[in-house]
Structure formats: structure tokens, C-alpha cells
C-alpha positions in Angstrom: 9.0 -20.0 -3.2 9.2 -16.4 -2.6 6.1 -14.2 -1.6 5.5 -11.6 -4.5 4.2 -8.1 -3.4 2.2 -9.8 -0.6 0.8 -12.7 -2.0 0.9 -15.9 -0.4 2.7 -19.3 -2.6 -1.0 -20.3 -3.8 -1.7 -16.7 -5.0 1.4 -16.3 -6.4 1.1 -19.8 -8.0 -2.8 -19.1 -9.2 -1.8 -15.7 -10.8 1.7 -17.5 -12.6 -0.6 -19.8 -14.1 -2.8 -17.1 -15.1 -0.2 -14.9 -16.7 1.2 -17.9 -18.4 -1.8 -18.9 -20.0 -2.0 -15.1 -20.9 -5.4 -14.8 -19.2 -6.7 -10.9 -19.2 -10.1 -12.2 -18.2 -11.3 -15.6 -16.5 -14.6 -16.6 -15.7 -15.2 -18.2 -12.4 -16.4 -21.3 -13.5 -12.8 -22.0 -15.7 -11.3 -20.2 -12.2 -12.2 -23.1 -10.4 -11.7 -25.4 -12.6 -7.6 -24.6 -12.9 -7.2 -24.2 -9.1 -8.6 -27.9 -9.0 -6.4 -29.4 -12.1 -3.0 -28.4 -10.3 -4.5 -28.7 -7.0 -3.2 -25.4 -5.9 -5.9 -25.1 -3.0 -8.4 -27.4 -1.9 -10.9 -24.3 -0.9 -11.0 -22.5 -4.6 -14.0 -20.3 -3.5 -11.4 -19.1 -0.3 -8.6 -18.6 -2.8 -10.5 -16.3 -5.0 -12.0 -14.6 -2.4 -8.6 -13.0 -1.1 -7.3 -12.6 -5.0 -10.1 -10.2 -5.4 -9.4 -8.7 -1.4 -5.8 -7.9 -2.5 -7.3 -6.8 -6.2 -5.4 -9.1 -8.5 -8.5 -10.1 -9.1 -11.3 -7.9 -10.2 -15.1 -8.7 -10.6 -16.4 -6.6 -13.7 -19.7 -8.9 -13.9 -21.1 -11.2 -11.9 -19.0 -14.5 -12.1 -16.2 -13.1 -14.3 -12.9 -11.7 -13.2 -10.2 -9.3 -14.8 -6.4 -10.7 -14.1 -4.1 -8.1 -12.5 -0.3 -9.5 -13.4 2.4 -9.8 -10.8 4.5 -7.1 -12.9 2.0 -4.5 -12.1 3.4 -2.8 -9.3 0.5 -0.7 -8.9 -2.2 -3.4 -9.8 -3.1 -2.1 -12.8 -4.1 -3.8 -16.2 -3.4 -3.5 -20.1 -6.9 -3.8 -20.5 -8.4 -0.3 -22.4 -11.9 0.8 -21.7 -12.5 -0.8 -25.2 -11.8 -4.1 -24.6 -13.2 -3.5 -20.6 -16.5 -3.0 -22.4 -16.6 -5.7 -25.0 -15.8 -8.4 -22.0 -18.9 -6.6 -19.7 -21.3 -7.1 -22.7 -20.3 -9.9 -24.4 -22.6 -9.1 -27.9 -21.9 -7.3 -30.9 -25.2 -5.0 -30.4 -23.6 -2.5 -29.0 -22.0 1.5 -30.8 -20.1 3.7 -28.7 -22.0 7.5 -29.1 -22.5 10.6 -28.1 -19.9 12.3 -26.6 -17.3 9.7 -27.4 -18.2 9.9 -30.8 -18.5 13.7 -30.9 -15.1 14.2 -30.3 -14.2 11.1 -32.8 -16.5 13.4 -35.9 -14.5 16.3 -34.7 -17.7 18.3 -33.4 -15.4 18.9 -30.5 -12.1 19.0 -28.9 -12.7 18.2 -25.3 -12.3 14.5 -24.2 -14.9 13.2 -22.3 -13.8 10.9 -19.0 -16.3 8.2 -19.8 -17.0 6.0 -22.5 -20.8 6.0 -23.4 -22.2 2.7 -24.8 -25.5 2.1 -27.4 -26.8 -1.3 -26.9 -29.8 -3.4 -26.5 -29.3 -4.6 -22.6 -28.3 -2.2 -20.1 -29.1 1.4 -18.6 -26.8 2.7 -15.9 -23.6 4.3 -14.9 -21.0 1.5 -14.0 -17.3 1.8 -12.9 -15.0 -1.1 -13.7 -11.7 -0.4 -12.1 -10.8 3.6 -13.6 -13.0 3.1 -16.5 -16.7 4.9 -15.9 -18.9 4.1 -18.6 -22.7 5.1 -19.1 -24.6 2.5 -20.8 -28.0 3.4 -22.9 -30.3 0.6 -23.9 -32.0 0.7 -27.3 -33.9 -1.2 -28.9 -32.4 -3.3 -32.0 -34.5 -1.7 -34.6 -32.1 1.4 -33.6 -29.2 0.1 -33.6 -27.6 1.6 -37.1 -25.7 3.8 -38.1 -22.7 2.3 -37.3 -19.1 2.5 -38.6 -17.5 -0.9 -39.5 -13.8 1.5 -39.7 -12.6 1.2 -36.4 -12.0 -1.9 -34.5 -14.8 -0.8 -32.1 -18.2 0.4 -33.2 -18.9 3.7 -33.1 -21.8 5.9 -34.3 -21.1 7.3 -38.0 -21.3 11.0 -38.0 -24.8 11.3 -39.3 -26.3 8.5 -36.1 -24.1 11.0 -34.1 -26.1 13.8 -34.4 -29.3 12.2 -34.2 -28.4 10.8 -30.7 -26.6 14.7 -30.1 -30.1 16.2 -30.4 -32.1 12.9 -28.6 -29.5 13.2 -25.7 -28.8 16.5 -25.9 -28.4 17.0 -22.0 -24.9 14.9 -21.9 -23.3 17.3 -24.4 -24.1 20.8 -22.9 -28.1 21.1 -24.1 -29.6 21.4 -27.0 -29.0 25.2 -27.6 -25.4 23.9 -27.8 -25.5 21.3 -29.9 -27.5 22.8 -32.5 -24.5 25.5 -32.8 -21.9 23.4 -33.6 -24.2 21.8 -35.7 -24.8 24.9 -38.0 -21.1 25.0 -38.3 -20.8 21.2 -39.1 -20.6 19.9 -42.3 -22.4 16.1 -42.9 -24.4 14.1 -45.4 -28.3 15.4 -45.3 -29.6 13.2 -47.0 -28.3 10.5 -45.2 -28.9 12.3 -42.5 -32.6 13.1 -43.2 -33.4 9.2 -44.0 -31.8 8.5 -40.8 -34.3 10.8 -38.7 -37.0 9.2 -40.3 -36.2 5.3 -39.5 -35.0 6.6 -36.1 -39.5 7.4 -36.2 -39.4 10.0 -33.6 -41.6 12.7 -33.7 -38.8 15.1 -32.0 -35.9 14.5 -33.8 -37.8 14.6 -37.1 -38.7 18.3 -36.4 -35.0 19.1 -35.3 -33.6 17.5 -38.4 -36.0 19.0 -40.7 -35.6 22.5 -38.8 -31.4 21.9 -39.1 -31.7 21.3 -42.8 -35.1 22.4 -43.9 -36.0 19.3 -45.9 -39.0 19.3 -48.1 -39.2 15.5 -47.2 -39.4 15.5 -43.4 -42.0 18.4 -43.9 -44.1 16.4 -46.2 -44.0 13.3 -43.8 -45.1 15.5 -41.0 -47.9 17.0 -42.1 -49.1 13.3 -43.4 -48.5 12.3 -39.9 -50.3 15.2 -38.4 -47.2 16.8 -36.3 -47.7 20.1 -37.7 -51.0 20.9 -35.6 -49.0 20.5 -32.4 -46.0 22.2 -30.4 -43.7 19.0 -29.6 -41.7 20.7 -26.4 -38.2 19.8 -25.3 -38.0 20.8 -21.8 -34.3 22.1 -20.1 -32.8 22.4 -23.5 -30.8 25.1 -22.4 -31.8 28.0 -25.0 -35.4 29.1 -26.1 -36.8 28.3 -29.6 -39.9 28.6 -30.9 -40.1 28.0 -34.4 -43.6 27.9 -36.3 -42.8 26.2 -39.3 -41.9 23.2 -37.5 -43.8 23.4 -34.8 -40.7 22.8 -32.0 -40.9 24.9 -28.3 -38.5 24.9 -26.1 -37.7 25.2 -21.9 -34.9 26.5 -20.3 
């Protein structure tokens, strides 16, 4: 068998089988099973290690690999960052939000260089292949306001506003976010209802200030939350609101 791009006969045979079977990703135990079934190598672990070194397999999670086909000269795949995210999470409990959703809903024309993923399991930054991910862990009861019309889960417009206010540091600061929202259209009732469901005094006060909602004012008063100021640090803007009891620091 003729060697391809520096591959040994065993490596090439394994990769050919993976391509023929249309594997984009594979679990380690399944890969070992294929190696044994086709009697490719008596030492599957060594073969897998050598494929990883030659970047024809890419580990994206413990015991999970991306298959880089022989047809790829520059050792890239056709897997998108959105597919890869679902491979990594192995769960429907997530949505793409913040900067990605801010762009999707027309709040900004800037295209983010990473994908922001709210989920119930992970909280860290991760790079797989050339893709960058920011995972933000939230409780399952905060997993709402998700659009169903797209192939992959995104936050809807009003939920995107909630997250933009709560994680404003990723969007240039609270001052910049508020200025953007002042010029934007959204469903006021849904936004107010979301802020109540989100159950954060800070967010209810900010949404109250944004919408001038009597419902939120009454609820915050009932909670005695208007008897003290909520301080938002490093906001990027100086705000003192006596009605909603909000103050910020740079």
C-alpha cells in the first residue's frame, strides 16, 4: 500500500476505514474495536497515539476523537464549531448566547471570534482545533428563553438582553450594552417576565430602569430591594439611579 502524507500502512488503513464508514468523530473504545476487528494492529493504543501525533486524530474530550481525513491536505475537518460544541457537550441542555446571540439579533455587526455557550455542566475556556469556546455554567432553572427555529440552540432576543446585562464585561461593559439597548426594539412584557423568572435583584433593577416597568417596581418594593443600592462594579459607565437604587463603578 502506498504511503499517504507520511502515514504508515497501518495508519493509512485505519484512516481509510474511518473515512469509508463516514466517521467524523469516534469514541476510544469504538476505535479500539475497529482496530481489532480488521486486525490492523496488535497494539491499538500505540496506533492511536501515533495518529494523534500526526494530527489525523484530534482529542476533544477524554476518550473522544475527531477524525481528520486523508483528503485534507492541511489537516482540517469540515466539522463546524456548532457541531463540535454538541459533540463535546453530548446534551441538549445548552444555548449559544452573549456575543453570538447579540450579533444574531442585530444588536451588533461585530462577529465574535469565539462561541459563548451556556450549559449546565462546564465553566471554562476551551480551544479545539482552531475553534475557541467560552463555556458558562448555569442552573437548569435558568435554561429558558431558547429559540427553536435554528438548527442549533440560541437565546432569543429578550434572553440575550438579560445575559448581556448580567455578563456585560464580554460586550464592552454595562454602559455600552445599555446604550445599545436604548436604540433597540424588543418585547417589553417578555423581557420583564424573563427578569422575574431569572430571579436576580440586579437584573430586575436594570430591566426596570430600561423599561420603567410598574410590575418590577412593585415587586422590588415588596422584596424590600428598593431600600438599598445595588452596586455594579467595573461597569464602564457612571450610573446613579435613585428610583431603581442602582449605582455603578468604573
